[in-house]
N, C-alpha and C positions, 0 to 999 in steps of 0.2 A: 518826517510826518508832514503831510500837506496841511496848509492852514485852512481853517474853516470859517466862513463868514456866517454869522448868526444874525438873523433879522428879527423883526418884531413879531409877536404872536398875531394870529389871525384877527383876534378881536381888536388889537391895537392898531393894525394896519387900516381898519375901517375908521379909526379916529385919528386921522393924519394931522389934524391941526395942532400947531405949536411945538411939537417935539421932533427934533431931527432924528432920523433913523439910526438906531443903535446898532453898532457892528463891532466885532472884535476878532482879532486873529489870535485865538486861544487854543492851546492844546489841552483840552479839557473834555471830560465826559459830558454827554448831552445835558444831564441834570445839573451839572456844575455850571455850565454855560448859562442856563436859565437863572440860576441863583445870582451869578455875576450881573446879568442884565437887570434883574429885579433890584439889586443894590444900586446900580447906576441910575435906574429910574427913580428910586427912593431919594437918592442924593440930589437928583435934579428937581425933586418936588412933584414928580408925576406919579402919584400913588395909584391912579387908575391903571397905568401901564405896569406898575410894580405888581398890582393885584393879578393882572393877566399873566404875567410871567410866572408868578408863584402858583397860579392855577395850573399852568402847563407843567410846572415843576412837580406838583403833587401827582398829576396824572401819569408821570413817568413810572410810578410804582415803587421808587426807591425811598426808604424811610428818611424823613427830615431830621437834621441834627438840631441842637438847641438854638443856634443862631438863625437857622432857616425857619424854625417854628416862630421865633420872635418876629421875623420879617413877614411871615404869612399873617400873623396876628395884626401887626402894624398896618399892613396894606389893606386888609379887610376892614379894620377899625376906622382907618382914614376914609375909606369909601363910604361906609355906613354913616360916619360922622357928617359927611357932606349931605347925605340923604336926610339926616335928622334936622339939619339946618336949612335945607332948601325945601320947604314944605310945599312949594308950588308944583314940584315934580315927585312928591313923596310916594305916591301909590306905585308908579312904574318902577322906581328904584327899590322900594321895599320888596316888591315881588321878585326883583332880580337878586336882592340879597338873600331872600328865602331860597331861591333856586340854587344859589351858590353853596348852600348847606351840603350839597352832594360832594363838593370838593373836600369839605372837612370830614365827611364820612369815609371817603376814599383814603385820606391821610390816616384816619384812625385805624382803618383795617390793616395798614402797614406798620403801625406803631407797636413797640414793645410795651410790656406792662410797666406800671409805675408812673414816672414823671410824664412820658409822652402821652399816655392814655388820659391821665388826669388833665394835662394841658389841653388836649383836643376836646374833652368833655366840657371843660370850663369855657373854651372858645365857643362851642356849640350853645351852651347855656347863655352866654353873654349876648349872642346875637338874637336868641329868642327873647331875651329881656329887652333888647332894643326894639324889637317888633311889638312887644307887649306895651312898651311905653309910648308907642306911636298913637296919637289920638285919632288918626284916620283909619286905624285898623280894628275898629270896635267889633266888626262882624265875626272875626276869628280870634278875638282876644282871649276868651276862656280856654280854647284849645291850645293856644300859644303859651299861656301861663302854665298849663299842665305839662307841656313839653319842656318848658324852661325849668320848672321845679324838678322834674324827673332827671334832667341832664345835670343839674347842680347836685342832686343827691347822689347820683352815680359817680360824679367827679369827687365828691367829698369822701365817699367810701373808698375809692381808689387811692386818694391822697392819704387818708388815715391808715390805710393798710401798708403803703409803700414809702411815704415821705415823712421826714421829721417835721415836728411842729414849727420849726424855724425855716423850712424850705420856702423860697420865694413863691413858688407855684401854689403851695398849700395856703400860704398866707393871703396871696392875691385872690385865691378861690374863696376863702372865708370872708374876705372883705366884700367881694362882689355878691356873694350869696346873701350877706346881711343887708346890702343895699337893695337887692331884689325883695327881700322880706319887708323892708321899710317902704320902698317906693311903689312896688307893684302890689304886694299883698296887703299893704297898709297895716302891718303887724309890728309896731314899734318895739313891743316887749320882746318878741321873738328875735328881732334884729339885734337888739341890745344884748340878748343872751348869747347869740352866735358870735358877735364881735368881741364880747368880753371873754368868752371861752377861748377863742383863738389868740387873743392878746396875752391872756394869762399863761396859756400853754407855751407860747413862744418865749415870753420873758423868763419864765422859770427854766426853760431848756437852754437859754443863752448864757446862763450863769457859768462862768469858767470857760466858755468857748472862745476861739480866736477872734481878733478884731474883724477879720473878713466876714465871719458869720454874722456879726452884729451889723456890719455895713450892708450886707445883702438883705437883711430882714427889716432894718429900721424904717425904710420908706413905707412899707405896708403897715408896720406897727404904729407909726405916727398917724397914718390915715385912719386906722382903727380907733386910735385914741380920740381923734377929732370927732369921729362919728359917735363914739361912746358918750363923750361930753354933751354933744348936741342932743342925742336921743334921751339921755338922762334928764336933761333940762326940759325936753318936750314932755316926757312922762310926768315930771314933777309939776309942770304947769297944768297939764290935763287933770292930774289928781287934785291940785288946789282948786281948779275951776269946778270940778265935780263936788268937792266939799262945800264950796260957796253956794252952788245951786241947791244942794241938799239943805243947807242952813236956811236959804230963802224960802224953800218949800215948807220947812218946819214953822217959820215965822208966819207964813200965809195961813197955815192950818191953825196956828195959835190965835191969830187975830181975826180970823174969818167970823162973821156974825153967825150966831147959832139961832136957828129959827125956833121960836117958842110956840109950839102948836098946842092950843088949848081946845078941848072938846066941850 
């Protein structure tokens, strides 16, 4: 079998600075070569190149496995993370991140039911959430929030139908949805309810399960617990403040001078 030299994707070739051209003499299928190159780019810290390779990988039409989905998510998350931190170029990059949603739609069309579909819907919702959190995106924020909410709800339905309450994807989805409720919708009570329900369901289901199941679930469970504690404290403070304000108003009413109008 003749060796095949694999170059960088078209988008990466236009960004030549800093990264030596990746090549490999691999006897692999085209989609496998793209995954290998994406992993090499990730290991080298060039997440923009990793994103480009995974974009081409998705466009091959072959369904991604679990490791490839994680790599796709990490690559896009890293790129969008740079966008969120570099606000001087945020508008151009956010528009690019929005256009890249087509890649996730293509991947979703090739996915099987269950975990893959829930994963892609979660990924879609997460990126809408990043857009909604962007302070420079006010003009389209309401529409983005509705798209985000719809994607999270669709993902939750898919996860509830096909995944155990202890599954990492389902737990991560519940965690991110509760953050969306708290940070974007400003609904702390709903966020607390979502997080508490997910944690309770996972902990109850983990009873008697092997150590591996606990290990896979514990990271998300601990993050849920941290948020539950923070949001419970937040609601308690708000409730205390509301009672104090109510008491002050009652005092004002009690000691306000009454006008004695005599005819």
